[in-house]
C-alpha positions, -999 to +999 in steps of 0.1 A: -576-583+532-558-616+534-534-624+505-548-658+500-583-644+497-571-617+473-556-644+451-589-663+451-608-632+441-583-624+413-585-658+399-623-658+400-624-625+383-600-638+356-621-670+350-653-649+347-635-625+323-625-655+302-661-667+300-671-634+287-643-633+261-653-667+249-689-656+246-679-626+225-657-648+203-686-673+198-711-645+190-688-631+163-694-663+143-732-659+144-741-639+114-764-609+117-773-600+082-740-584+073-711-604+059-679-606+081-647-627+077-655-641+112-683-662+096-657-685+082-636-688+114-646-724+120-639-736+084-611-762+083-595-770+050-576-802+040-542-786+034-518-813+022-534-839+045-537-816+076-569-798+086-559-762+087-580-731+095-591-712+064-575-680+077-540-696+076-542-705+039-562-677+024-570-640+027-607-636+037-623-602+032-656-585+027-657-562-004-693-553+005-719-560+032-734-590+012-702-606-001-672-626+014-641-630-008-616-658-002-583-655-020-561-685-014-523-680-013-519-710-036-542-714-066-543-752-063-562-747-030-593-732-046-611-766-049-603-778-013-614-744+001-646-745-018-653-780-006-645-771+030-669-741+029-697-764+016-689-791+042-689-765+070-727-764+065-730-726+069-757-723+043-733-706+018-729-714-019-693-706-028-686-695-064-651-703-078-640-680-106-605-695-111-587-668-090-607-665-058-639-677-042-669-653-038-697-661-014-729-641-016-744-639+019-782-642+015-804-619+035-818-636+067-854-647+068-874-639+099-874-676+109-836-677+106-832-645+126-852-660+155-831-692+153-799-672+155-812-652+184-820-685+202-785-697+194-769-665+208-790-669+240-777-705+243-741-692+241-750-667+268-763-695+290-730-714+285-711-683+296-733-679+327-726-715+336-689-708+333-693-678+356-713-698+382-686-725+381-659-699+388-680-686+417-685-721+431-647-729+428-639-696+445-663-702+473-649-737+479-614-723+480-625-696+505-640-722+528-606-740+528-586-710+539-575-704+575-592-670+581-619-659+604-656-667+595-662-630+591-635-627+565-649-657+547-684-641+546-670-608+533-650-627+506-681-647+496-700-615+493-673-601+471-674-632+449-712-628+446-708-592+436-683-602+409-707-629+397-736-604+395-715-579+376-703-604+350-738-619+346-751-584+340-724-579+314-735-610+296-771-598+296-760-565+280-739-583+253-768-606+245-793-577+242-770-559+218-765-591+197-802-597+196-809-562+183-782-567+157-797-601+146-833-589+144-825-556+126-836-560+089 
């Protein structure tokens, strides 16, 4: 196959792979009953005037499936971390004991589980849009190449095959996440 077409196919595959990686990263932040440090990934703390990710100023761990422990590297950061967790609006009530912050992760209600399942489906749709955009860009690039019409048709078929494979992958990831969320 033509080198230019190979390059277009490779970049489309890479873009589609990045859409799936992003989906997996986003789904990690959606809690599914069990406490994980990833739940606090988006918490930003005022660290001496600069908004800093929590993971860069404290050790976040899960001593058990219902508890998240946040141990700051500087004791004077306990209050700002506690405030940042409350401001992040994650539905957690942090408890400061003077040395570290404990967060009890409440069990999910049925209503909350359904909401989280919808949220994960929405993230899946965003990933599918990313994949379709990569397909569109690749098809446009193929149309601009100086190869025969038959080669263009074959390349467009390959792009569609890539798209179908990646969309199927997203469906599988979402199905697993929904089972994880709905499991009591």
